[in-house]
C-alpha positions, 0 to 999 in steps of 0.5 A: 502501509498505514493507508494500505492496511486501513484501506484494505480493511475498509474495502473488506467491510464493504463485503469485497474480496480483498488481497493485501500484498506486502511488496517492501520485501526487506522490511515490510511490517504489514503483519505488525500493523494487522497483529498477525503472525504469518506462517508463510510469506511471499518468499516461501511462495515463490520457491514453490511457485512454478505455474499460475494457481490461485489455490496455491497463492491463497494457501500462502496468505494469512486471513485477517479477522476483517476477511482481508487476505494478506501475502506477508513480506519475507521474515528476514531481509536476505530472503528479498532477493528470491522474489523476482519481478517475473514471479511478482507479475505472475502472482499479481495477474492470478490475484486479479482474477480472483479478488475485487481489490489487490492492494500493494504496499511498496517500499519508498524507493524504485526497484525492478519489483516496485516498477512491475507492480506499478505497471500492473496496477490500474491505480497508484495511490501516490503519497506525499506531504507538506515539507520541502524534502518529501516534495523534492522526492515526490517531484523526482518520483513523478518524473520517473513515473511519467518517463514509464508512461504511468501518469494517468494512473496516479491519484495524489494523496497528501498525508498529514494535510495541515496548513501549519508550515510555510508550505501550503497545499497550493504551494505544493500543487504548484510545485509538483504540478499534479492535482490533489486527489485526497487528503489524509489529516494529521492524527499522530495519537490515533495512527500510533495508537492503532499501530501499537495495538495492531488494530486498524483505526478504521476498526478501532476508532471509526469515527475519527477524522483519520478513519473518515478520510480513509473511508472516503478514499475507499468510496 
């Protein structure tokens, strides 16, 4: 979510039309990261959504001060079941005709909705890290994505990429057999301060190493 929100804001700074979709349907919190209070969410949209219409979809989005259009997650977990894979596929198809970039934040597990979003995407920013538990799950996830024939879309991003543990970047690459596309440094203070203020760090601390790494991903 940190990467999705900051990447969206950075792309909007480049005068691109950017949509940001929160598909963590039970506990999505993009609105907290961006300090926005949505009046409508994706669960409200799908109850009205009968035929593809970009104006209808946009009316359910919240506009952030950066210009990013955000389709927020439901306000309560029980509304998640209203959002079907078919509705998600239809919404994404319509959004890509209007926006330069559609960034989808998914939950850290596979569901029909998540797989629908993955299959609809042109790039998969796959986040991993330098601890054995994350690497085990990454290896399993990549295996599943390979079975879904999605490997050619994957851009592997290492989060908190610091060689302070017994696992190095070289070890990680050998373990999961996928080239590293980008590295995000570890800066807990910048990341958490940005979250608590509701101001993305690419805006609040643009000269930080964290911001520079997201800028390079955006580029």
